[in-house]
mmCIF file of the N, C-alpha and C atoms, coordinates in Angstrom:
data_MODEL
# 
_entry.id   MODEL 
# 
loop_
_atom_site.group_PDB 
_atom_site.id 
_atom_site.type_symbol 
_atom_site.label_atom_id 
_atom_site.label_alt_id 
_atom_site.label_comp_id 
_atom_site.label_asym_id 
_atom_site.label_entity_id 
_atom_site.label_seq_id 
_atom_site.pdbx_PDB_ins_code 
_atom_site.Cartn_x 
_atom_site.Cartn_y 
_atom_site.Cartn_z 
_atom_site.occupancy 
_atom_site.B_iso_or_equiv 
_atom_site.pdbx_formal_charge 
_atom_site.auth_seq_id 
_atom_site.auth_comp_id 
_atom_site.auth_asym_id 
_atom_site.auth_atom_id 
_atom_site.pdbx_PDB_model_num 
ATOM 1   N N  . MET A 1 1  ? 25.346  -51.369 -34.385 1.00 0.00 ? 1  MET A N  1 
ATOM 2   C CA . MET A 1 1  ? 24.394  -52.355 -33.933 1.00 0.00 ? 1  MET A CA 1 
ATOM 3   C C  . MET A 1 1  ? 23.429  -51.692 -32.955 1.00 0.00 ? 1  MET A C  1 
ATOM 4   N N  . ALA A 1 2  ? 22.179  -52.007 -33.152 1.00 0.00 ? 2  ALA A N  1 
ATOM 5   C CA . ALA A 1 2  ? 21.128  -51.411 -32.331 1.00 0.00 ? 2  ALA A CA 1 
ATOM 6   C C  . ALA A 1 2  ? 21.086  -52.084 -30.952 1.00 0.00 ? 2  ALA A C  1 
ATOM 7   N N  . SER A 1 3  ? 20.894  -51.275 -29.985 1.00 0.00 ? 3  SER A N  1 
ATOM 8   C CA . SER A 1 3  ? 20.784  -51.827 -28.634 1.00 0.00 ? 3  SER A CA 1 
ATOM 9   C C  . SER A 1 3  ? 19.316  -52.106 -28.344 1.00 0.00 ? 3  SER A C  1 
ATOM 10  N N  . GLU A 1 4  ? 19.115  -52.949 -27.364 1.00 0.00 ? 4  GLU A N  1 
ATOM 11  C CA . GLU A 1 4  ? 17.758  -53.262 -26.931 1.00 0.00 ? 4  GLU A CA 1 
ATOM 12  C C  . GLU A 1 4  ? 17.066  -51.994 -26.457 1.00 0.00 ? 4  GLU A C  1 
ATOM 13  N N  . ARG A 1 5  ? 17.871  -51.122 -25.866 1.00 0.00 ? 5  ARG A N  1 
ATOM 14  C CA . ARG A 1 5  ? 17.338  -49.843 -25.351 1.00 0.00 ? 5  ARG A CA 1 
ATOM 15  C C  . ARG A 1 5  ? 16.727  -49.011 -26.465 1.00 0.00 ? 5  ARG A C  1 
ATOM 16  N N  . GLN A 1 6  ? 17.445  -48.939 -27.610 1.00 0.00 ? 6  GLN A N  1 
ATOM 17  C CA . GLN A 1 6  ? 16.928  -48.162 -28.748 1.00 0.00 ? 6  GLN A CA 1 
ATOM 18  C C  . GLN A 1 6  ? 15.656  -48.780 -29.285 1.00 0.00 ? 6  GLN A C  1 
ATOM 19  N N  . ILE A 1 7  ? 15.649  -50.090 -29.379 1.00 0.00 ? 7  ILE A N  1 
ATOM 20  C CA . ILE A 1 7  ? 14.472  -50.813 -29.909 1.00 0.00 ? 7  ILE A CA 1 
ATOM 21  C C  . ILE A 1 7  ? 13.286  -50.611 -28.960 1.00 0.00 ? 7  ILE A C  1 
ATOM 22  N N  . ASP A 1 8  ? 13.545  -50.729 -27.659 1.00 0.00 ? 8  ASP A N  1 
ATOM 23  C CA . ASP A 1 8  ? 12.465  -50.534 -26.694 1.00 0.00 ? 8  ASP A CA 1 
ATOM 24  C C  . ASP A 1 8  ? 11.915  -49.115 -26.746 1.00 0.00 ? 8  ASP A C  1 
ATOM 25  N N  . HIS A 1 9  ? 12.819  -48.135 -26.866 1.00 0.00 ? 9  HIS A N  1 
ATOM 26  C CA . HIS A 1 9  ? 12.415  -46.727 -26.934 1.00 0.00 ? 9  HIS A CA 1 
ATOM 27  C C  . HIS A 1 9  ? 11.507  -46.506 -28.169 1.00 0.00 ? 9  HIS A C  1 
ATOM 28  N N  . LEU A 1 10 ? 11.913  -47.011 -29.304 1.00 0.00 ? 10 LEU A N  1 
ATOM 29  C CA . LEU A 1 10 ? 11.100  -46.854 -30.527 1.00 0.00 ? 10 LEU A CA 1 
ATOM 30  C C  . LEU A 1 10 ? 9.745   -47.581 -30.401 1.00 0.00 ? 10 LEU A C  1 
ATOM 31  N N  . ALA A 1 11 ? 9.783   -48.733 -29.788 1.00 0.00 ? 11 ALA A N  1 
ATOM 32  C CA . ALA A 1 11 ? 8.497   -49.490 -29.582 1.00 0.00 ? 11 ALA A CA 1 
ATOM 33  C C  . ALA A 1 11 ? 7.543   -48.681 -28.716 1.00 0.00 ? 11 ALA A C  1 
ATOM 34  N N  . VAL A 1 12 ? 8.068   -48.035 -27.680 1.00 0.00 ? 12 VAL A N  1 
ATOM 35  C CA . VAL A 1 12 ? 7.212   -47.200 -26.825 1.00 0.00 ? 12 VAL A CA 1 
ATOM 36  C C  . VAL A 1 12 ? 6.681   -46.025 -27.613 1.00 0.00 ? 12 VAL A C  1 
ATOM 37  N N  . GLN A 1 13 ? 7.518   -45.381 -28.383 1.00 0.00 ? 13 GLN A N  1 
ATOM 38  C CA . GLN A 1 13 ? 7.069   -44.259 -29.223 1.00 0.00 ? 13 GLN A CA 1 
ATOM 39  C C  . GLN A 1 13 ? 5.974   -44.683 -30.194 1.00 0.00 ? 13 GLN A C  1 
ATOM 40  N N  . HIS A 1 14 ? 6.144   -45.861 -30.796 1.00 0.00 ? 14 HIS A N  1 
ATOM 41  C CA . HIS A 1 14 ? 5.164   -46.397 -31.747 1.00 0.00 ? 14 HIS A CA 1 
ATOM 42  C C  . HIS A 1 14 ? 3.862   -46.611 -31.067 1.00 0.00 ? 14 HIS A C  1 
ATOM 43  N N  . LYS A 1 15 ? 3.868   -47.188 -29.893 1.00 0.00 ? 15 LYS A N  1 
ATOM 44  C CA . LYS A 1 15 ? 2.648   -47.474 -29.130 1.00 0.00 ? 15 LYS A CA 1 
ATOM 45  C C  . LYS A 1 15 ? 1.970   -46.148 -28.736 1.00 0.00 ? 15 LYS A C  1 
ATOM 46  N N  . LYS A 1 16 ? 2.734   -45.159 -28.307 1.00 0.00 ? 16 LYS A N  1 
ATOM 47  C CA . LYS A 1 16 ? 2.149   -43.869 -27.909 1.00 0.00 ? 16 LYS A CA 1 
ATOM 48  C C  . LYS A 1 16 ? 1.466   -43.217 -29.129 1.00 0.00 ? 16 LYS A C  1 
ATOM 49  N N  . LEU A 1 17 ? 2.103   -43.282 -30.266 1.00 0.00 ? 17 LEU A N  1 
ATOM 50  C CA . LEU A 1 17 ? 1.512   -42.715 -31.466 1.00 0.00 ? 17 LEU A CA 1 
ATOM 51  C C  . LEU A 1 17 ? 0.212   -43.399 -31.827 1.00 0.00 ? 17 LEU A C  1 
ATOM 52  N N  . GLU A 1 18 ? 0.206   -44.719 -31.675 1.00 0.00 ? 18 GLU A N  1 
ATOM 53  C CA . GLU A 1 18 ? -0.996  -45.509 -31.943 1.00 0.00 ? 18 GLU A CA 1 
ATOM 54  C C  . GLU A 1 18 ? -2.146  -45.022 -31.009 1.00 0.00 ? 18 GLU A C  1 
ATOM 55  N N  . GLU A 1 19 ? -1.849  -44.802 -29.759 1.00 0.00 ? 19 GLU A N  1 
ATOM 56  C CA . GLU A 1 19 ? -2.824  -44.343 -28.824 1.00 0.00 ? 19 GLU A CA 1 
ATOM 57  C C  . GLU A 1 19 ? -3.314  -42.917 -29.122 1.00 0.00 ? 19 GLU A C  1 
ATOM 58  N N  . ILE A 1 20 ? -2.383  -42.055 -29.518 1.00 0.00 ? 20 ILE A N  1 
ATOM 59  C CA . ILE A 1 20 ? -2.731  -40.646 -29.870 1.00 0.00 ? 20 ILE A CA 1 
ATOM 60  C C  . ILE A 1 20 ? -3.636  -40.651 -31.094 1.00 0.00 ? 20 ILE A C  1 
ATOM 61  N N  . ILE A 1 21 ? -3.332  -41.442 -32.077 1.00 0.00 ? 21 ILE A N  1 
ATOM 62  C CA . ILE A 1 21 ? -4.125  -41.530 -33.292 1.00 0.00 ? 21 ILE A CA 1 
ATOM 63  C C  . ILE A 1 21 ? -5.529  -42.007 -32.964 1.00 0.00 ? 21 ILE A C  1 
ATOM 64  N N  . ALA A 1 22 ? -5.612  -43.059 -32.179 1.00 0.00 ? 22 ALA A N  1 
ATOM 65  C CA . ALA A 1 22 ? -6.933  -43.604 -31.817 1.00 0.00 ? 22 ALA A CA 1 
ATOM 66  C C  . ALA A 1 22 ? -7.724  -42.560 -31.042 1.00 0.00 ? 22 ALA A C  1 
ATOM 67  N N  . ALA A 1 23 ? -7.086  -41.863 -30.128 1.00 0.00 ? 23 ALA A N  1 
ATOM 68  C CA . ALA A 1 23 ? -7.800  -40.849 -29.355 1.00 0.00 ? 23 ALA A CA 1 
ATOM 69  C C  . ALA A 1 23 ? -8.264  -39.686 -30.249 1.00 0.00 ? 23 ALA A C  1 
ATOM 70  N N  . GLU A 1 24 ? -7.401  -39.288 -31.157 1.00 0.00 ? 24 GLU A N  1 
ATOM 71  C CA . GLU A 1 24 ? -7.736  -38.187 -32.074 1.00 0.00 ? 24 GLU A CA 1 
ATOM 72  C C  . GLU A 1 24 ? -8.952  -38.562 -32.920 1.00 0.00 ? 24 GLU A C  1 
ATOM 73  N N  . MET A 1 25 ? -9.031  -39.785 -33.346 1.00 0.00 ? 25 MET A N  1 
ATOM 74  C CA . MET A 1 25 ? -10.083 -40.215 -34.255 1.00 0.00 ? 25 MET A CA 1 
ATOM 75  C C  . MET A 1 25 ? -11.429 -40.437 -33.539 1.00 0.00 ? 25 MET A C  1 
ATOM 76  N N  . THR A 1 26 ? -11.414 -40.373 -32.227 1.00 0.00 ? 26 THR A N  1 
ATOM 77  C CA . THR A 1 26 ? -12.672 -40.505 -31.492 1.00 0.00 ? 26 THR A CA 1 
ATOM 78  C C  . THR A 1 26 ? -13.470 -39.208 -31.521 1.00 0.00 ? 26 THR A C  1 
ATOM 79  N N  . HIS A 1 27 ? -12.775 -38.110 -31.767 1.00 0.00 ? 27 HIS A N  1 
ATOM 80  C CA . HIS A 1 27 ? -13.486 -36.810 -31.855 1.00 0.00 ? 27 HIS A CA 1 
ATOM 81  C C  . HIS A 1 27 ? -14.267 -36.707 -33.163 1.00 0.00 ? 27 HIS A C  1 
ATOM 82  N N  . THR A 1 28 ? -15.448 -36.112 -33.075 1.00 0.00 ? 28 THR A N  1 
ATOM 83  C CA . THR A 1 28 ? -16.271 -36.006 -34.284 1.00 0.00 ? 28 THR A CA 1 
ATOM 84  C C  . THR A 1 28 ? -15.655 -35.064 -35.305 1.00 0.00 ? 28 THR A C  1 
ATOM 85  N N  . ASP A 1 29 ? -14.847 -34.127 -34.894 1.00 0.00 ? 29 ASP A N  1 
ATOM 86  C CA . ASP A 1 29 ? -14.222 -33.182 -35.822 1.00 0.00 ? 29 ASP A CA 1 
ATOM 87  C C  . ASP A 1 29 ? -12.704 -33.381 -35.886 1.00 0.00 ? 29 ASP A C  1 
ATOM 88  N N  . TRP A 1 30 ? -12.240 -34.657 -35.957 1.00 0.00 ? 30 TRP A N  1 
ATOM 89  C CA . TRP A 1 30 ? -10.815 -34.959 -35.924 1.00 0.00 ? 30 TRP A CA 1 
ATOM 90  C C  . TRP A 1 30 ? -10.141 -34.383 -37.161 1.00 0.00 ? 30 TRP A C  1 
ATOM 91  N N  . ASP A 1 31 ? -8.894  -34.039 -36.985 1.00 0.00 ? 31 ASP A N  1 
ATOM 92  C CA . ASP A 1 31 ? -8.081  -33.342 -37.990 1.00 0.00 ? 31 ASP A CA 1 
ATOM 93  C C  . ASP A 1 31 ? -7.392  -34.382 -38.856 1.00 0.00 ? 31 ASP A C  1 
ATOM 94  N N  . GLU A 1 32 ? -7.845  -34.452 -40.122 1.00 0.00 ? 32 GLU A N  1 
ATOM 95  C CA . GLU A 1 32 ? -7.287  -35.439 -41.044 1.00 0.00 ? 32 GLU A CA 1 
ATOM 96  C C  . GLU A 1 32 ? -5.806  -35.227 -41.293 1.00 0.00 ? 32 GLU A C  1 
ATOM 97  N N  . ALA A 1 33 ? -5.373  -33.969 -41.418 1.00 0.00 ? 33 ALA A N  1 
ATOM 98  C CA . ALA A 1 33 ? -3.983  -33.659 -41.652 1.00 0.00 ? 33 ALA A CA 1 
ATOM 99  C C  . ALA A 1 33 ? -3.100  -34.088 -40.458 1.00 0.00 ? 33 ALA A C  1 
ATOM 100 N N  . ARG A 1 34 ? -3.587  -33.830 -39.290 1.00 0.00 ? 34 ARG A N  1 
ATOM 101 C CA . ARG A 1 34 ? -2.826  -34.239 -38.082 1.00 0.00 ? 34 ARG A CA 1 
ATOM 102 C C  . ARG A 1 34 ? -2.710  -35.745 -37.995 1.00 0.00 ? 34 ARG A C  1 
ATOM 103 N N  . VAL A 1 35 ? -3.810  -36.447 -38.227 1.00 0.00 ? 35 VAL A N  1 
ATOM 104 C CA . VAL A 1 35 ? -3.808  -37.911 -38.158 1.00 0.00 ? 35 VAL A CA 1 
ATOM 105 C C  . VAL A 1 35 ? -2.855  -38.447 -39.249 1.00 0.00 ? 35 VAL A C  1 
ATOM 106 N N  . ALA A 1 36 ? -2.921  -37.912 -40.452 1.00 0.00 ? 36 ALA A N  1 
ATOM 107 C CA . ALA A 1 36 ? -2.046  -38.351 -41.541 1.00 0.00 ? 36 ALA A CA 1 
ATOM 108 C C  . ALA A 1 36 ? -0.581  -38.172 -41.153 1.00 0.00 ? 36 ALA A C  1 
ATOM 109 N N  . ALA A 1 37 ? -0.265  -37.027 -40.557 1.00 0.00 ? 37 ALA A N  1 
ATOM 110 C CA . ALA A 1 37 ? 1.136   -36.795 -40.131 1.00 0.00 ? 37 ALA A CA 1 
ATOM 111 C C  . ALA A 1 37 ? 1.564   -37.752 -39.045 1.00 0.00 ? 37 ALA A C  1 
ATOM 112 N N  . LEU A 1 38 ? 0.656   -38.014 -38.115 1.00 0.00 ? 38 LEU A N  1 
ATOM 113 C CA . LEU A 1 38 ? 0.979   -38.964 -37.047 1.00 0.00 ? 38 LEU A CA 1 
ATOM 114 C C  . LEU A 1 38 ? 1.160   -40.387 -37.604 1.00 0.00 ? 38 LEU A C  1 
ATOM 115 N N  . LYS A 1 39 ? 0.350   -40.723 -38.570 1.00 0.00 ? 39 LYS A N  1 
ATOM 116 C CA . LYS A 1 39 ? 0.483   -42.075 -39.173 1.00 0.00 ? 39 LYS A CA 1 
ATOM 117 C C  . LYS A 1 39 ? 1.810   -42.201 -39.940 1.00 0.00 ? 39 LYS A C  1 
ATOM 118 N N  . LYS A 1 40 ? 2.234   -41.154 -40.607 1.00 0.00 ? 40 LYS A N  1 
ATOM 119 C CA . LYS A 1 40 ? 3.485   -41.167 -41.310 1.00 0.00 ? 40 LYS A CA 1 
ATOM 120 C C  . LYS A 1 40 ? 4.626   -41.310 -40.314 1.00 0.00 ? 40 LYS A C  1 
ATOM 121 N N  . GLN A 1 41 ? 4.557   -40.612 -39.216 1.00 0.00 ? 41 GLN A N  1 
ATOM 122 C CA . GLN A 1 41 ? 5.573   -40.696 -38.193 1.00 0.00 ? 41 GLN A CA 1 
ATOM 123 C C  . GLN A 1 41 ? 5.631   -42.134 -37.615 1.00 0.00 ? 41 GLN A C  1 
ATOM 124 N N  . LYS A 1 42 ? 4.448   -42.667 -37.373 1.00 0.00 ? 42 LYS A N  1 
ATOM 125 C CA . LYS A 1 42 ? 4.329   -44.034 -36.826 1.00 0.00 ? 42 LYS A CA 1 
ATOM 126 C C  . LYS A 1 42 ? 4.936   -45.032 -37.810 1.00 0.00 ? 42 LYS A C  1 
ATOM 127 N N  . LEU A 1 43 ? 4.691   -44.842 -39.105 1.00 0.00 ? 43 LEU A N  1 
ATOM 128 C CA . LEU A 1 43 ? 5.240   -45.746 -40.097 1.00 0.00 ? 43 LEU A CA 1 
ATOM 129 C C  . LEU A 1 43 ? 6.787   -45.650 -40.181 1.00 0.00 ? 43 LEU A C  1 
ATOM 130 N N  . ARG A 1 44 ? 7.294   -44.424 -40.062 1.00 0.00 ? 44 ARG A N  1 
ATOM 131 C CA . ARG A 1 44 ? 8.750   -44.262 -40.068 1.00 0.00 ? 44 ARG A CA 1 
ATOM 132 C C  . ARG A 1 44 ? 9.383   -45.000 -38.870 1.00 0.00 ? 44 ARG A C  1 
ATOM 133 N N  . ILE A 1 45 ? 8.727   -44.918 -37.720 1.00 0.00 ? 45 ILE A N  1 
ATOM 134 C CA . ILE A 1 45 ? 9.213   -45.613 -36.549 1.00 0.00 ? 45 ILE A CA 1 
ATOM 135 C C  . ILE A 1 45 ? 9.150   -47.133 -36.748 1.00 0.00 ? 45 ILE A C  1 
ATOM 136 N N  . LYS A 1 46 ? 8.047   -47.590 -37.322 1.00 0.00 ? 46 LYS A N  1 
ATOM 137 C CA . LYS A 1 46 ? 7.896   -49.035 -37.563 1.00 0.00 ? 46 LYS A CA 1 
ATOM 138 C C  . LYS A 1 46 ? 8.977   -49.514 -38.521 1.00 0.00 ? 46 LYS A C  1 
ATOM 139 N N  . ASP A 1 47 ? 9.237   -48.757 -39.565 1.00 0.00 ? 47 ASP A N  1 
ATOM 140 C CA . ASP A 1 47 ? 10.294  -49.132 -40.521 1.00 0.00 ? 47 ASP A CA 1 
ATOM 141 C C  . ASP A 1 47 ? 11.669  -49.192 -39.843 1.00 0.00 ? 47 ASP A C  1 
ATOM 142 N N  . GLU A 1 48 ? 11.941  -48.161 -39.003 1.00 0.00 ? 48 GLU A N  1 
ATOM 143 C CA . GLU A 1 48 ? 13.190  -48.163 -38.256 1.00 0.00 ? 48 GLU A CA 1 
ATOM 144 C C  . GLU A 1 48 ? 13.273  -49.349 -37.280 1.00 0.00 ? 48 GLU A C  1 
ATOM 145 N N  . LEU A 1 49 ? 12.205  -49.663 -36.641 1.00 0.00 ? 49 LEU A N  1 
ATOM 146 C CA . LEU A 1 49 ? 12.189  -50.816 -35.722 1.00 0.00 ? 49 LEU A CA 1 
ATOM 147 C C  . LEU A 1 49 ? 12.519  -52.098 -36.488 1.00 0.00 ? 49 LEU A C  1 
ATOM 148 N N  . GLU A 1 50 ? 11.902  -52.278 -37.628 1.00 0.00 ? 50 GLU A N  1 
ATOM 149 C CA . GLU A 1 50 ? 12.144  -53.489 -38.415 1.00 0.00 ? 50 GLU A CA 1 
ATOM 150 C C  . GLU A 1 50 ? 13.582  -53.540 -38.879 1.00 0.00 ? 50 GLU A C  1 
ATOM 151 N N  . ARG A 1 51 ? 14.114  -52.392 -39.265 1.00 0.00 ? 51 ARG A N  1 
ATOM 152 C CA . ARG A 1 51 ? 15.494  -52.345 -39.715 1.00 0.00 ? 51 ARG A CA 1 
ATOM 153 C C  . ARG A 1 51 ? 16.453  -52.709 -38.572 1.00 0.00 ? 51 ARG A C  1 
ATOM 154 N N  . LEU A 1 52 ? 16.206  -52.113 -37.400 1.00 0.00 ? 52 LEU A N  1 
ATOM 155 C CA . LEU A 1 52 ? 17.067  -52.377 -36.260 1.00 0.00 ? 52 LEU A CA 1 
ATOM 156 C C  . LEU A 1 52 ? 16.982  -53.838 -35.797 1.00 0.00 ? 52 LEU A C  1 
ATOM 157 N N  . LYS A 1 53 ? 15.773  -54.393 -35.823 1.00 0.00 ? 53 LYS A N  1 
ATOM 158 C CA . LYS A 1 53 ? 15.588  -55.771 -35.399 1.00 0.00 ? 53 LYS A CA 1 
ATOM 159 C C  . LYS A 1 53 ? 16.269  -56.747 -36.346 1.00 0.00 ? 53 LYS A C  1 
ATOM 160 N N  . SER A 1 54 ? 16.270  -56.418 -37.638 1.00 0.00 ? 54 SER A N  1 
ATOM 161 C CA . SER A 1 54 ? 16.931  -57.306 -38.604 1.00 0.00 ? 54 SER A CA 1 
ATOM 162 C C  . SER A 1 54 ? 18.459  -57.262 -38.496 1.00 0.00 ? 54 SER A C  1 
ATOM 163 N N  . VAL A 1 55 ? 18.994  -56.157 -38.014 1.00 0.00 ? 55 VAL A N  1 
ATOM 164 C CA . VAL A 1 55 ? 20.420  -56.005 -37.814 1.00 0.00 ? 55 VAL A CA 1 
ATOM 165 C C  . VAL A 1 55 ? 20.827  -56.623 -36.466 1.00 0.00 ? 55 VAL A C  1 
ATOM 166 N N  . HIS A 1 56 ? 19.928  -56.557 -35.532 1.00 0.00 ? 56 HIS A N  1 
ATOM 167 C CA . HIS A 1 56 ? 20.204  -56.996 -34.166 1.00 0.00 ? 56 HIS A CA 1 
ATOM 168 C C  . HIS A 1 56 ? 20.241  -58.468 -34.123 1.00 0.00 ? 56 HIS A C  1 
# 
């Protein structure tokens, strides 16, 4: 069973990735591969959050 602590930690990670992606995309020469990798990581975290919340 997921603890609130795990869920909170993942939520913070998800938010940080969102901010990093937004900051990266403000640059005129932003790196598509880096942003794509960050988005995949963010999606994995989102999926894990949803899974943990449904079990919790």
